[in-house]
C-alpha positions, 0 to 999 in steps of 0.5 A, spaced: 570 358 919 574 352 921 572 348 927 576 343 930 575 339 936 580 335 940 581 333 947 589 335 947 592 342 946 592 344 939 598 346 935 599 349 928 605 347 924 606 351 917 609 348 911 611 353 906 612 350 898 618 355 895 623 350 893 628 347 897 633 348 900 630 355 903 633 361 905 631 363 912 624 365 912 620 369 916 612 371 916 607 374 920 601 370 922 594 373 923 590 368 927 583 370 930 585 377 929 592 376 933 598 377 930 605 373 931 611 372 928 614 365 926 621 362 922 621 357 918 627 352 917 630 350 910 625 345 909 620 350 909 617 348 916 616 351 923 616 348 930 609 346 932 606 352 935 601 351 941 594 354 941 591 356 948 584 358 944 581 352 946 574 352 949 572 348 955 568 344 950 574 342 947 573 346 940 577 350 937 575 355 932 579 359 927 575 364 923 581 368 920 588 366 918 593 370 914 600 369 913 604 375 910 611 374 907 615 379 910 620 380 904 614 382 900 609 385 904 603 380 901 599 375 904 601 368 901 595 365 896 594 358 898 592 356 905 591 348 905 589 346 912 589 339 914 591 334 920 597 331 920 596 327 926 590 326 930 592 323 936 598 329 937 593 334 935 597 338 930 594 342 925 598 343 918 597 349 914 600 349 908 602 355 904 604 357 897 608 364 895 605 369 891 604 368 884 610 371 879 608 376 874 613 380 869 609 386 868 612 389 861 607 395 861 611 399 866 616 403 863 623 402 866 627 409 867 633 405 865 634 399 861 639 396 866 633 395 871 631 388 871 624 386 870 624 381 876 626 382 883 632 378 887 627 374 891 623 372 884 630 370 881 631 366 887 625 362 887 626 359 880 633 357 882 631 354 888 625 350 885 629 346 879 633 352 876 628 353 871 622 357 869 616 356 864 614 363 861 607 364 859 605 369 855 598 371 853 594 374 847 591 380 844 586 385 847 586 383 855 586 387 861 590 386 867 584 384 871 583 381 878 584 375 882 578 371 885 577 370 892 576 365 897 568 364 899 567 366 906 560 363 907 554 361 902 547 361 902 542 355 899 536 356 895 531 351 893 525 352 888 520 347 886 521 347 878 514 345 877 512 352 880 517 356 876 517 352 869 511 352 865 513 345 861 512 341 868 505 340 868 505 335 874 505 340 881 507 333 884 513 333 880 519 334 885 524 337 880 528 342 884 532 348 882 538 349 887 542 355 887 548 357 892 550 364 892 557 365 895 559 371 899 566 374 898 572 374 903 578 378 904 583 373 901 585 372 894 585 366 890 591 365 885 590 357 885 584 355 880 578 352 883 576 347 878 568 349 877 568 346 871 568 339 874 562 336 876 564 336 884 569 341 885 573 338 891 575 344 894 568 347 895 566 341 898 572 341 903 571 348 905 563 347 906 562 339 907 554 341 908 554 342 900 556 335 898 549 332 900 546 337 895 552 335 889 550 328 890 542 329 889 542 335 884 546 339 879 547 345 883 547 352 880 553 357 883 551 364 883 555 370 885 554 377 882 561 380 880 561 387 879 567 386 875 566 381 870 568 384 863 570 378 860 563 375 860 565 369 864 560 365 869 559 369 875 562 364 879 568 363 875 569 370 875 568 370 883 573 364 884 578 364 879 579 372 877 578 375 871 582 377 864 589 376 864 589 374 872 584 369 870 588 366 864 594 366 869 591 362 874 588 357 870 594 356 866 599 355 872 594 350 874 593 347 868 601 346 867 602 343 874 596 338 873 599 336 866 606 335 871 602 330 875 599 335 881 592 332 883 589 338 886 591 336 894 598 335 895 602 342 894 609 340 895 611 340 888 606 345 886 610 350 881 609 357 880 610 359 873 613 366 870 606 370 868 608 375 862 603 381 862 605 386 856 601 392 852 596 388 848 592 393 845 586 393 850 580 396 847 583 396 840 579 394 834 585 395 830 589 389 829 595 392 825 596 397 831 596 391 836 601 387 832 606 394 832 605 394 840 607 386 840 613 388 836 615 394 841 614 390 847 619 385 844 625 389 847 622 389 854 621 381 853 628 380 851 631 384 857 627 379 861 630 373 857 637 376 858 636 376 866 634 369 866 640 367 862 645 371 866 642 367 872 643 361 869 636 359 869 633 354 864 627 357 860 621 354 857 616 359 853 609 358 852 605 363 848 598 364 845 595 368 839 598 375 838 603 373 844 607 369 839 609 375 835 612 378 841 616 372 843 618 371 836 620 378 835 624 377 842 628 371 839 629 374 833 633 380 837 636 375 841 639 371 835 643 378 833 646 378 839 653 375 841 651 369 845 656 364 848 650 359 850 648 355 844 640 354 843 639 358 850 632 357 850 630 350 851 623 350 848 618 355 845 611 353 844 607 357 840 599 356 841 595 358 836 600 363 834 596 369 830 602 370 825 603 369 818 604 361 816 610 363 812 613 367 818 618 361 820 621 359 813 620 365 808 621 371 812 628 373 812 628 376 819 626 370 822 631 365 819 635 364 825 630 363 830 631 355 830 638 357 832 636 360 839 631 355 841 632 348 841 625 346 839 619 350 837 612 347 837 607 350 833 600 348 836 594 349 831 587 348 830 583 348 823 577 349 828 579 356 830 574 360 827 577 367 830 584 365 826 580 363 820 576 369 820 578 375 824 585 374 823 584 373 815 580 379 815 585 384 819 590 382 813 586 384 807 590 391 807 596 387 806 597 383 799 597 377 798 593 375 804 596 370 809 593 365 813 595 365 820 600 360 823 595 357 828 590 356 823 593 352 818 600 350 821 607 351 818 606 352 810 609 345 807 616 348 804 622 344 804 625 348 810 619 346 814 620 339 812 628 339 814 626 342 821 621 337 822 626 331 820 631 334 824 627 335 831 627 342 831 620 344 829 614 340 832 607 341 828 601 339 832 594 339 829 590 339 835 583 340 831 581 333 834 581 336 841 581 344 841 575 347 837 576 355 839 581 360 840 582 360 847 579 353 849 586 351 852 584 355 858 579 350 861 581 344 857 577 337 857 580 331 859 582 329 852 586 336 851 589 335 857 591 328 856 593 329 848 596 336 848 598 338 855 601 332 857 604 330 850 607 337 848 607 341 853 609 338 860 613 331 860 611 326 855 615 325 848 615 332 846 614 336 852 618 340 857 622 335 861 624 340 867 618 343 870 620 346 877 622 340 882 617 335 878 620 328 875 617 325 869 617 318 866 614 315 860 609 312 864 605 317 868 598 318 866 592 323 868 590 322 874 
């Protein structure tokens, strides 16, 4: 619930972040259970809409707001509300379009049916004519998005009573927990709960700021659907499984590009790719075959983007790298008029053999498809060190994972590196697990994301409408 006091008529102005210039946009607005329509101009803005909901005391209460895209029927997923001009009493409501997911698990009745809709393609055209594709890894259910909190309850308990090691009954050490209640509104923008003071929670519930300053809060929510073993509050706010990955990775990419968590003018939606990845399988060899089979569908997605002349960047993780490499192998066999059609391919801890890029004859032409291929590996990755190697026992000789050792140092690797085609990054100093890049530390964001993913010397130089230079740093 949002409560505003003004002595003048309150007006709402809507700003829609969807790339510029915009095609005509029409939306349905639900405000305090009343529904009306608005139109946006080519800049994504509406004219101020006067409200007659002010009480005699000058207060305006907004207890429900929803903006529905008439083209998709879905609500928009980010609603940032703030005053633009207090004297004019204009309230700005800034919104984002729904996230974009290419779900490759669905069988298309005919190969000619494109994976993306015309509206989704138009988004990437309007937003810089480029697309960053993120491909997840092994054994990941689709999951669900998180929610915005509707209300909260606060509980305090004297730890001197509940904790036996605190012998002094006068010790004023308290355990304070916050339980959030679920709202009906979907969240697809990550809320940085791993930070000490999540700004978005404090902005929505200012009363909590006093407790953040004085006590380390424990945030609780008993999520019914949390098979990934996330913290209860993390699952509540930021979703589960693949949608948890998509939410965080999109947020991470934007943050690396300079997004400060507050101004959404340039916030860019990525193209999330969900593929049949062996959900529930313990047979890794079968999951590898599923990745190979899904490559043809991923190839159709790439071809659709190339046909629309959209610049393609690919970031894949773990077994998703196998599907991507198989797709590039298939693309290399086709007659393509464009030289090096993929701008950049980032293989993040790839669960593929470390000799794949140079000694497997099936993949020897991949370097002609992608202008650069980055391999991010970590010798601290225990999953690739143990589980991947164990899964290879039936295949002799046993091969280690590319994402664990990095590329094997043969003459071709040296040539690829010298020519700038191959970028090998040992991230062991900053990354200590197989999926720690989902919730990156400040060092990982600075040393990897901002150098080898977005911007920097080796990263993607065209991400949405962001402009990069060599001087920007993590804010």
